[in-house]
MDTraj code that builds the backbone (N, CA, C; nanometers):
import mdtraj as md
import numpy as np

residues = "MET LYS THR SER LEU ILE LEU THR LEU ILE GLY PRO ASP ARG PRO GLY LEU VAL SER ALA VAL SER ALA CYS ALA GLY ALA HIS GLY ALA ASN TRP MET GLU SER ARG LEU ALA ARG LEU ALA GLY GLN PHE ALA GLY VAL VAL ARG LEU GLU VAL ASP ALA ALA ALA ALA ASP GLY LEU GLU ARG GLY LEU LEU GLY LEU GLY GLU GLU GLY LEU LYS LEU ALA VAL VAL ARG THR ASP VAL ALA ALA ALA ALA GLN PRO HIS LEU ALA ARG LEU GLU LEU VAL GLY HIS ASP ARG PRO GLY ILE VAL ARG ASP ILE SER ALA VAL LEU ALA ARG HIS GLY VAL SER ILE ASP ALA LEU GLU THR ALA CYS GLU SER ALA SER MET SER GLY GLU PRO LEU PHE ARG ALA ARG ALA GLU LEU ALA VAL PRO ALA GLY VAL VAL LEU ALA ALA VAL ARG SER ASP LEU GLU ALA LEU ALA ASN GLU LEU MET VAL ASP LEU GLU PHE GLU GLU MET ALA ASP SER ALA GLY".split()
xyz = np.array([
    [4.1958, -2.0709, 5.0053],
    [4.2774, -2.0813, 5.1067],
    [4.3281, -1.9173, 5.1206],
    [4.2652, -1.8275, 5.2170],
    [4.4268, -1.6791, 5.2026],
    [4.5423, -1.7122, 5.2778],
    [4.6500, -1.7011, 5.2990],
    [4.7838, -1.6400, 5.3484],
    [4.7670, -1.5009, 5.2981],
    [4.8806, -1.5156, 5.5164],
    [4.9267, -1.3650, 5.5295],
    [5.0765, -1.3841, 5.4972],
    [5.0858, -1.3010, 5.4343],
    [5.2381, -1.2794, 5.3765],
    [5.2243, -1.1228, 5.4997],
    [5.3920, -1.1083, 5.6115],
    [5.4039, -1.0390, 5.6821],
    [5.5457, -0.9834, 5.5641],
    [5.5789, -0.8576, 5.5935],
    [5.7227, -0.7986, 5.5512],
    [5.7262, -0.6836, 5.5721],
    [5.8383, -0.6576, 5.5938],
    [5.9247, -0.5261, 5.6629],
    [6.0098, -0.5235, 5.5566],
    [6.0191, -0.3691, 5.5500],
    [6.0898, -0.3151, 5.4511],
    [6.1559, -0.1841, 5.5054],
    [6.2896, -0.1413, 5.4650],
    [6.3245, -0.0303, 5.5359],
    [6.4230, 0.0536, 5.3639],
    [6.4427, 0.1274, 5.3430],
    [6.5053, 0.2539, 5.2601],
    [6.5502, 0.3522, 5.2722],
    [6.5952, 0.4630, 5.1716],
    [6.6040, 0.6022, 5.1535],
    [6.5166, 0.6063, 5.1380],
    [6.3537, 0.7310, 5.2452],
    [6.2704, 0.7744, 5.2610],
    [6.2844, 0.8591, 5.0939],
    [6.1327, 0.8362, 5.0214],
    [6.1435, 0.8747, 4.9073],
    [5.9883, 0.9016, 4.8752],
    [5.9240, 1.0337, 4.8171],
    [5.8027, 0.9558, 4.8004],
    [5.7609, 0.8365, 4.6283],
    [5.5903, 0.8028, 4.6857],
    [5.6128, 0.7173, 4.6111],
    [5.6445, 0.5446, 4.6193],
    [5.7221, 0.5226, 4.7899],
    [5.7168, 0.3483, 4.8059],
    [5.6008, 0.3385, 4.8685],
    [5.4987, 0.4085, 4.9329],
    [5.4138, 0.3269, 4.9524],
    [5.3390, 0.2281, 4.8315],
    [5.3320, 0.3842, 4.7813],
    [5.2184, 0.3404, 4.6094],
    [5.2662, 0.2073, 4.5698],
    [5.4633, 0.1676, 4.5664],
    [5.5367, 0.1048, 4.4717],
    [5.4521, -0.0232, 4.5586],
    [5.4548, -0.1134, 4.7050],
    [5.4388, -0.1625, 4.7880],
    [5.3138, -0.2001, 4.7730],
    [5.1767, -0.0722, 4.7607],
    [5.0545, -0.1231, 4.6899],
    [5.0143, -0.1812, 4.5722],
    [5.0985, -0.0814, 4.5107],
    [5.0738, -0.1114, 4.3457],
    [5.0742, -0.2840, 4.3409],
    [5.2517, -0.3185, 4.4093],
    [5.2659, -0.4950, 4.3549],
    [5.0978, -0.5717, 4.4467],
    [5.1400, -0.5167, 4.5567],
    [5.0149, -0.5835, 4.6338],
    [4.8638, -0.6537, 4.5813],
    [4.8287, -0.4919, 4.5066],
    [4.7045, -0.4938, 4.3784],
    [4.7275, -0.5884, 4.2908],
    [4.8332, -0.5185, 4.2180],
    [4.8517, -0.6891, 4.0296],
    [4.8394, -0.7586, 4.1067],
    [4.8521, -0.8229, 4.2293],
    [4.8319, -0.9591, 4.1987],
    [4.7380, -1.0699, 4.2894],
    [4.6360, -0.9162, 4.3353],
    [4.4860, -0.9670, 4.4264],
    [4.5359, -0.9438, 4.5921],
    [4.6346, -0.9084, 4.6114],
    [4.5964, -0.8809, 4.7581],
    [4.5495, -0.7795, 4.8182],
    [4.5438, -0.8381, 4.9381],
    [4.4587, -0.6953, 5.0033],
    [4.5470, -0.6264, 5.1392],
    [4.5421, -0.5430, 5.2219],
    [4.6474, -0.4644, 5.2257],
    [4.6059, -0.4525, 5.4053],
    [4.5619, -0.5492, 5.4862],
    [4.5403, -0.5505, 5.6330],
    [4.5826, -0.4408, 5.6999],
    [4.6823, -0.4626, 5.7430],
    [4.7439, -0.3999, 5.8385],
    [4.9309, -0.3075, 5.8510],
    [4.9277, -0.2511, 5.8827],
    [5.0717, -0.1842, 5.8633],
    [5.1256, -0.0667, 6.0002],
    [5.2550, -0.0499, 5.9817],
    [5.2528, 0.0524, 6.0866],
    [5.4182, 0.1016, 5.9990],
    [5.3759, 0.1708, 6.0118],
    [5.4772, 0.2976, 5.8870],
    [5.5898, 0.3932, 5.9417],
    [5.7230, 0.4705, 5.8976],
    [5.7095, 0.5858, 5.9512],
    [5.8444, 0.5612, 5.9233],
    [5.9029, 0.7552, 5.9116],
    [6.0251, 0.8028, 5.8727],
    [6.0689, 0.7981, 5.9860],
    [6.2114, 0.7413, 5.9560],
    [6.3279, 0.7611, 6.0710],
    [6.4165, 0.7766, 6.0723],
    [6.5277, 0.8931, 6.0853],
    [6.6434, 0.9529, 6.0570],
    [6.6891, 0.9499, 5.9055],
    [6.5296, 0.9699, 5.8490],
    [6.5327, 0.9374, 5.6716],
    [6.5315, 0.8382, 5.6109],
    [6.5236, 0.7451, 5.6655],
    [6.4726, 0.5968, 5.6135],
    [6.2877, 0.6138, 5.6195],
    [6.3026, 0.5180, 5.5753],
    [6.1503, 0.5311, 5.5146],
    [6.1494, 0.3161, 5.6038],
    [6.0872, 0.3365, 5.7005],
    [6.0854, 0.2274, 5.7797],
    [5.9463, 0.1404, 5.8259],
    [5.8712, -0.0103, 5.8177],
    [5.7666, -0.0584, 5.8263],
    [5.7435, -0.1843, 5.8308],
    [5.6531, -0.2417, 5.8625],
    [5.6057, -0.3313, 5.9228],
    [5.4153, -0.3235, 5.8170],
    [5.4100, -0.4609, 5.7476],
    [5.3277, -0.4951, 5.6500],
    [5.2179, -0.6197, 5.6468],
    [5.1824, -0.6071, 5.6902],
    [5.0349, -0.7506, 5.6577],
    [4.9738, -0.7937, 5.5483],
    [5.0033, -0.8537, 5.4296],
    [4.9319, -0.8361, 5.3386],
    [4.8748, -0.9932, 5.3294],
    [4.7157, -0.9721, 5.2750],
    [4.6449, -1.0837, 5.2859],
    [4.6146, -1.1464, 5.0811],
    [4.6278, -1.2759, 5.0195],
    [4.6089, -1.3238, 4.9324],
    [4.5287, -1.4640, 4.9014],
    [4.5340, -1.4830, 4.8246],
    [4.5144, -1.6315, 4.7913],
    [4.6438, -1.6864, 4.7908],
    [4.6459, -1.8440, 4.8623],
    [4.7273, -1.8784, 4.9133],
    [4.8368, -1.9207, 4.7069],
    [4.7267, -1.9627, 4.6448],
    [4.8435, -1.9512, 4.4902],
    [4.8732, -1.8249, 4.4706],
    [4.7900, -1.6900, 4.4882],
    [4.9305, -1.6049, 4.4243],
    [5.0395, -1.5677, 4.5176],
    [5.0162, -1.6043, 4.6648],
    [5.1791, -1.6078, 4.7667],
    [5.2782, -1.6088, 4.6553],
    [5.3038, -1.7264, 4.6307],
    [5.4481, -1.7078, 4.5223],
    [5.4660, -1.5820, 4.4514],
    [5.3886, -1.5347, 4.3371],
    [5.4076, -1.4937, 4.2488],
    [5.4281, -1.3424, 4.3635],
    [5.3238, -1.2957, 4.4748],
    [5.3412, -1.1779, 4.4933],
    [5.4626, -1.1325, 4.6034],
    [5.5408, -1.2579, 4.6537],
    [5.6428, -1.2884, 4.6719],
    [5.6986, -1.2159, 4.6441],
    [5.7667, -1.2228, 4.4822],
    [5.8610, -1.2918, 4.3435],
    [5.8886, -1.1114, 4.3529],
    [5.7165, -1.0375, 4.3324],
    [5.6827, -0.9238, 4.2970],
    [5.7612, -0.8533, 4.4693],
    [5.7702, -0.8802, 4.5439],
    [5.7634, -0.8196, 4.6158],
    [5.8742, -0.7636, 4.6766],
    [5.9910, -0.8830, 4.6717],
    [6.1593, -0.9361, 4.6542],
    [6.2376, -0.8005, 4.5303],
    [6.1107, -0.7714, 4.4269],
    [6.1733, -0.7398, 4.3453],
    [6.1523, -0.5474, 4.3602],
    [6.1141, -0.5190, 4.4437],
    [6.1407, -0.3923, 4.5103],
    [6.2256, -0.3513, 4.5773],
    [6.3272, -0.4501, 4.5223],
    [6.4432, -0.4492, 4.5497],
    [6.5273, -0.3065, 4.5115],
    [6.4747, -0.3544, 4.3725],
    [6.5341, -0.3067, 4.2723],
    [6.4766, -0.1555, 4.2832],
    [6.4233, -0.1093, 4.3758],
    [6.4107, 0.0746, 4.3625],
    [6.4504, 0.1297, 4.5440],
    [6.5406, -0.0103, 4.5881],
    [6.6634, 0.0790, 4.7074],
    [6.5798, 0.0135, 4.8430],
    [6.4404, -0.0277, 4.8323],
    [6.4665, -0.0702, 4.9318],
    [6.4486, -0.2772, 4.9654],
    [6.5152, -0.2905, 5.0841],
    [6.6349, -0.3864, 5.1357],
    [6.3914, -0.4617, 5.2119],
    [6.3497, -0.5827, 5.1797],
    [6.2442, -0.6391, 5.1929],
    [6.3053, -0.8113, 5.2671],
    [6.2223, -0.8235, 5.3537],
    [6.2473, -0.9577, 5.4149],
    [6.0778, -1.0129, 5.4406],
    [5.9827, -1.1212, 5.3875],
    [5.8906, -1.1895, 5.3718],
    [5.8717, -1.3129, 5.3988],
    [5.7346, -1.3155, 5.5145],
    [5.7159, -1.4186, 5.5697],
    [5.6069, -1.4762, 5.5656],
    [5.5696, -1.5499, 5.5732],
    [5.4386, -1.6012, 5.5301],
    [5.3513, -1.7011, 5.6550],
    [5.2542, -1.6915, 5.7003],
    [5.1338, -1.7218, 5.7791],
    [4.9939, -1.7577, 5.7376],
    [5.0391, -1.9030, 5.7499],
    [4.8706, -1.9542, 5.6939],
    [4.7962, -1.9654, 5.8376],
    [4.8187, -1.9874, 5.9728],
    [4.7949, -1.9516, 6.0976],
    [4.7477, -1.8407, 6.1551],
    [4.5988, -1.8549, 6.1336],
    [4.5841, -1.6897, 6.2273],
    [4.5683, -1.6804, 6.3649],
    [4.6027, -1.5323, 6.3826],
    [4.6508, -1.5434, 6.4999],
    [4.5376, -1.5560, 6.6299],
    [4.5561, -1.5544, 6.7611],
    [4.5313, -1.6687, 6.8328],
    [4.4641, -1.5772, 6.9237],
    [4.3214, -1.5180, 6.9135],
    [4.3122, -1.3902, 7.0011],
    [4.3467, -1.3726, 7.2005],
    [4.3699, -1.2556, 7.1884],
    [4.4554, -1.2912, 7.3178],
    [4.3105, -1.2240, 7.4285],
    [4.3275, -1.2720, 7.5405],
    [4.2054, -1.2602, 7.6304],
    [4.1878, -1.1425, 7.7212],
    [4.3080, -1.0523, 7.7035],
    [4.3341, -0.9605, 7.7742],
    [4.3775, -0.8225, 7.6983],
    [4.3466, -0.7151, 7.6848],
    [4.4348, -0.5822, 7.6252],
    [4.5070, -0.4834, 7.7365],
    [4.5645, -0.4666, 7.7282],
    [4.5941, -0.2995, 7.8393],
    [4.6637, -0.2502, 7.7564],
    [4.6908, -0.0990, 7.8608],
    [4.8147, -0.0243, 7.7650],
    [4.8442, 0.0559, 7.8664],
    [4.9750, 0.0472, 7.8413],
    [5.0973, 0.1485, 7.9257],
    [5.1715, 0.3028, 7.8681],
    [5.1344, 0.3926, 7.9365],
    [5.2162, 0.5431, 7.8456],
    [5.2225, 0.5339, 7.9856],
    [5.3929, 0.5909, 7.9054],
    [5.4822, 0.6604, 8.0175],
    [5.5874, 0.7782, 7.9900],
    [5.6004, 0.8474, 8.0457],
    [5.6932, 1.0215, 8.0549],
    [5.7880, 1.0424, 8.1287],
    [5.9200, 1.0636, 8.1449],
    [5.9955, 1.0559, 8.1937],
    [6.1674, 1.1614, 8.1557],
    [6.2370, 1.1935, 8.2161],
    [6.3345, 1.2112, 8.2145],
    [6.4018, 1.1630, 8.0771],
    [6.4350, 1.1750, 7.9707],
    [6.5618, 1.0769, 7.8747],
    [6.6342, 0.9639, 7.9677],
    [6.6668, 0.8817, 7.9307],
    [6.7925, 0.7938, 7.9444],
    [6.8005, 0.6651, 7.8950],
    [6.9181, 0.6238, 7.8463],
    [6.9043, 0.4444, 7.8199],
    [6.8949, 0.3336, 7.8844],
    [6.7421, 0.2650, 7.8519],
    [6.7678, 0.1822, 7.9043],
    [6.6189, 0.1365, 7.9858],
    [6.5354, 0.2839, 7.9098],
    [6.3735, 0.2679, 8.0213],
    [6.3052, 0.1468, 7.9033],
    [6.3182, 0.1298, 7.7871],
    [6.2639, 0.0101, 7.7021],
    [6.3502, -0.0975, 7.7368],
    [6.4500, -0.0589, 7.7474],
    [6.4917, -0.2363, 7.8310],
    [6.4765, -0.2645, 7.9421],
    [6.4073, -0.1990, 8.0948],
    [6.4128, -0.2596, 8.1830],
    [6.2367, -0.2514, 8.2466],
    [6.1761, -0.1777, 8.1355],
    [5.9944, -0.1661, 8.1104],
    [5.9757, -0.3651, 8.0398],
    [6.0426, -0.3426, 7.9210],
    [5.9912, -0.4634, 7.8460],
    [6.0503, -0.6170, 7.8982],
    [6.1282, -0.5952, 7.9901],
    [6.2255, -0.6937, 8.0858],
    [6.0705, -0.7546, 8.2046],
    [6.0569, -0.5934, 8.2204],
    [5.9103, -0.6465, 8.3354],
    [5.8381, -0.7169, 8.3086],
    [5.8085, -0.6600, 8.1800],
    [5.7001, -0.7165, 8.0756],
    [5.6765, -0.8812, 8.0335],
    [5.8179, -0.9155, 8.0091],
    [5.8627, -1.0212, 7.9568],
    [5.8359, -1.1024, 8.1028],
    [5.8801, -1.0607, 8.1811],
    [5.8839, -1.1976, 8.3412],
    [5.7222, -1.2423, 8.3686],
    [5.6406, -1.1107, 8.3018],
    [5.5062, -1.1853, 8.3347],
    [5.4499, -1.2542, 8.2150],
    [5.4687, -1.2671, 8.0959],
    [5.4400, -1.2651, 7.9807],
    [5.3968, -1.2428, 7.9047],
    [5.3549, -1.0961, 7.9445],
    [5.2617, -0.9800, 7.8226],
    [5.4181, -0.9651, 7.6717],
    [5.3461, -0.9985, 7.6334],
    [5.3886, -0.9458, 7.4524],
    [5.3537, -0.7562, 7.4476],
    [5.3945, -0.7170, 7.3599],
    [5.3871, -0.5852, 7.3164],
    [5.3479, -0.5813, 7.2122],
    [5.2586, -0.5598, 7.1747],
    [5.1450, -0.5865, 7.0826],
    [5.1876, -0.4692, 6.9602],
    [5.1759, -0.3390, 7.0022],
    [5.2384, -0.1843, 6.9339],
    [5.3002, -0.1398, 7.0452],
    [5.4465, -0.0666, 6.9975],
    [5.5054, 0.0316, 7.0826],
    [5.4818, 0.1346, 7.0326],
    [5.4648, 0.2732, 7.0103],
    [5.4999, 0.3874, 6.9756],
    [5.6175, 0.4341, 7.1062],
    [5.6750, 0.5258, 7.0622],
    [5.8397, 0.6251, 7.1479],
    [5.9097, 0.7151, 7.1019],
    [5.8983, 0.8029, 7.1502],
    [5.9546, 0.9554, 7.0757],
    [6.0374, 1.0342, 7.2696],
    [6.1758, 1.0207, 7.1695],
    [6.1891, 1.2421, 7.2666],
    [6.1920, 1.3094, 7.1479],
    [6.1371, 1.4199, 7.2730],
    [6.0970, 1.5563, 7.2621],
    [6.1338, 1.6163, 7.3747],
    [6.1898, 1.7734, 7.3835],
    [6.2261, 1.9031, 7.4615],
    [6.0733, 1.8915, 7.5407],
    [6.0844, 1.9139, 7.6946],
    [6.0616, 1.9275, 7.8048],
    [6.0002, 2.1334, 7.7566],
    [5.9013, 2.1578, 7.7777],
    [5.8579, 2.2532, 7.7929],
    [5.9193, 2.3491, 7.8459],
    [5.9734, 2.3558, 7.9143],
    [5.9943, 2.4376, 8.0390],
    [6.1410, 2.5085, 8.0430],
    [6.1633, 2.3583, 8.0831],
    [6.3260, 2.3232, 8.0643],
    [6.4053, 2.2713, 7.9375],
    [6.3544, 2.1928, 7.8346],
    [6.4066, 2.1744, 7.7905],
    [6.5210, 2.0259, 7.7261],
    [6.4900, 2.0247, 7.8539],
    [6.5720, 1.8167, 7.8954],
    [6.4518, 1.7641, 7.7998],
    [6.5487, 1.6487, 7.7609],
    [6.4408, 1.5452, 7.6803],
    [6.4063, 1.5019, 7.8054],
    [6.2655, 1.4956, 7.7283],
    [6.1763, 1.4046, 7.7603],
    [6.1527, 1.2748, 7.7000],
    [6.1337, 1.1238, 7.7572],
    [6.0492, 0.9977, 7.6705],
    [6.0080, 1.0016, 7.6775],
    [5.9176, 0.9434, 7.5969],
    [5.7702, 0.8926, 7.5810],
    [5.7257, 0.7599, 7.5436],
    [5.6679, 0.7055, 7.6367],
    [5.6223, 0.5871, 7.4834],
    [5.4816, 0.5131, 7.5506],
    [5.3750, 0.4471, 7.4468],
    [5.3006, 0.4280, 7.4710],
    [5.2538, 0.2829, 7.3659],
    [5.2383, 0.1360, 7.4659],
    [5.2083, 0.0382, 7.4226],
    [5.1261, -0.0108, 7.4614],
    [5.0908, -0.0879, 7.3475],
    [4.9120, -0.1944, 7.3592],
    [4.9748, -0.3343, 7.3589],
    [4.9135, -0.3959, 7.5235],
    [4.9774, -0.5358, 7.5506],
    [4.8995, -0.6098, 7.5296],
    [4.9717, -0.7105, 7.4748],
    [4.8283, -0.8447, 7.5650],
    [4.8525, -0.9651, 7.6805],
    [4.8071, -0.9276, 7.7459],
    [4.8527, -0.9944, 7.8282],
    [4.7644, -1.2196, 7.8583],
    [4.8872, -1.2810, 7.8456],
    [4.7786, -1.3891, 7.8525],
    [4.7093, -1.4321, 7.9977],
    [4.5863, -1.5368, 7.9689],
    [4.5179, -1.5590, 8.0496],
    [4.5160, -1.6415, 8.1736],
    [4.5265, -1.5948, 8.3287],
    [4.6085, -1.6029, 8.4280],
    [4.7129, -1.5465, 8.4686],
    [4.7384, -1.4163, 8.4219],
    [4.8584, -1.3469, 8.4272],
    [4.7583, -1.2421, 8.5307],
    [4.7566, -1.1706, 8.6456],
    [4.6823, -1.1097, 8.7479],
    [4.7686, -0.9500, 8.6767],
    [4.6453, -0.8878, 8.6198],
    [4.7184, -0.7892, 8.6062],
    [4.7288, -0.6444, 8.7535],
    [4.7110, -0.6898, 8.8920],
    [4.7661, -0.6107, 8.9878],
    [4.9345, -0.6680, 9.0138],
    [4.9522, -0.7328, 8.9241],
    [5.1019, -0.8055, 8.9603],
    [5.1601, -0.7202, 8.9226],
    [5.1501, -0.7248, 8.7555],
    [5.1715, -0.6541, 8.6480],
    [5.2366, -0.5173, 8.6915],
    [5.0560, -0.4382, 8.7107],
    [5.0657, -0.3467, 8.7771],
    [5.2149, -0.2769, 8.8236],
    [5.1729, -0.4147, 8.9588],
    [5.2402, -0.3366, 9.0784],
    [5.4418, -0.3770, 9.0550],
    [5.4872, -0.4747, 8.9603],
    [5.5771, -0.4294, 8.9315],
    [5.6388, -0.3417, 8.8459],
    [5.5490, -0.2340, 8.7462],
    [5.5650, -0.1859, 8.6508],
    [5.5982, -0.0460, 8.8099],
    [5.4829, 0.0000, 8.8290],
    [5.5249, 0.1062, 8.9254],
    [5.6198, 0.0684, 8.9930],
    [5.6654, -0.0279, 9.0904],
    [5.7751, 0.0166, 9.1307],
    [5.9080, -0.0157, 9.0545],
    [5.9085, -0.0067, 8.9690],
    [6.0173, 0.0385, 8.8427],
    [6.0166, 0.1697, 8.7590],
    [5.8949, 0.1757, 8.8018],
    [5.8459, 0.3517, 8.7982],
    [5.9533, 0.5253, 8.8671],
    [5.8913, 0.4077, 8.9818],
    [5.9538, 0.4833, 9.1002],
    [6.1208, 0.4836, 9.0817],
    [6.1512, 0.3464, 9.0357],
    [6.3040, 0.3284, 9.0699],
    [6.4147, 0.4458, 8.8946],
    [6.3056, 0.4321, 8.8596],
    [6.3705, 0.5771, 8.7339],
    [6.3233, 0.6734, 8.7676],
    [6.2361, 0.7094, 8.7917],
    [6.1739, 0.8572, 8.7999],
    [6.0814, 0.9057, 8.6788],
    [5.9805, 0.8166, 8.6429],
    [5.9267, 0.8239, 8.5558],
    [5.7368, 0.8160, 8.6046],
    [5.6533, 0.9222, 8.4748],
    [5.5276, 0.9068, 8.5022],
    [5.4982, 0.7629, 8.5156],
    [5.4593, 0.6963, 8.4976],
    [5.3633, 0.5365, 8.4550],
    [5.1871, 0.5184, 8.4378],
    [5.1378, 0.5476, 8.3253],
    [4.9946, 0.4079, 8.3627],
    [4.9904, 0.2984, 8.3037],
    [4.8787, 0.2072, 8.3266],
    [4.9048, 0.1160, 8.2854],
    [4.7431, 0.0761, 8.3073],
    [4.7145, 0.0196, 8.2360],
    [4.5159, -0.0300, 8.2621],
    [4.5216, -0.0895, 8.1991],
    [4.4244, -0.1898, 8.2063],
    [4.3168, -0.2902, 8.0605],
    [4.2587, -0.2092, 8.0246],
    [4.2467, -0.1980, 7.8720],
    [4.1567, -0.2041, 7.8147],
    [4.0329, -0.1985, 7.7905],
    [3.9464, -0.1244, 7.7542],
    [3.7565, -0.1760, 7.8074],
    [3.7072, -0.2893, 7.7029],
    [3.8027, -0.2364, 7.6051],
    [3.7766, -0.3511, 7.4993],
    [3.8788, -0.5438, 7.4795],
    [3.8723, -0.4935, 7.5814],
    [3.9913, -0.6722, 7.6508],
    [3.8491, -0.7797, 7.5817],
    [3.8828, -0.8664, 7.5452],
    [3.8240, -1.0327, 7.5266],
    [3.8235, -1.0742, 7.6763],
    [3.7369, -1.1831, 7.6747],
    [3.7515, -1.2731, 7.7859],
    [3.7023, -1.3179, 7.8859],
])
top = md.Topology()
chain = top.add_chain()
for i, resn in enumerate(residues, 1):
    res = top.add_residue(resn, chain, resSeq=i)
    for name in ("N", "CA", "C"):
        top.add_atom(name, md.element.get_by_symbol(name[0]), res)
traj = md.Trajectory(xyz[None], top)
């Protein structure tokens, strides 16, 4: 039987951090299933899902936590339950002048509709003409069965008008259901 270990990690960025984590995983027979890794303000941060035989999970977890000696702060969570397939996937893209609270406001609308954020990427960058800070966000969303996409879209568009941002919301073509 296989077990998934989800680990979060953060530490000062330097060459070899991914190599250290993947070497530990390989030494315990784990398979690197998926990850989100980034350098943020000089720190290396990430979330990784490893899959390993249940009998090897304890050793893998101890090995991963031992990487703390290399300056990584790690947390490990195990799960034996396969993730439930989501009936609908949607994508949200947003761009507008940066200001505090954009993520808070958008995520509140999504939560009110029971929509989960599967992946979120955000960035601030200078506008090409004015140089003013622009906020960009791209999210992949899991929409539960029974949620009316038109209602979610309507609430998001109303908020986009209030925030004065451009927003696109669409169902992804490869949605199940």
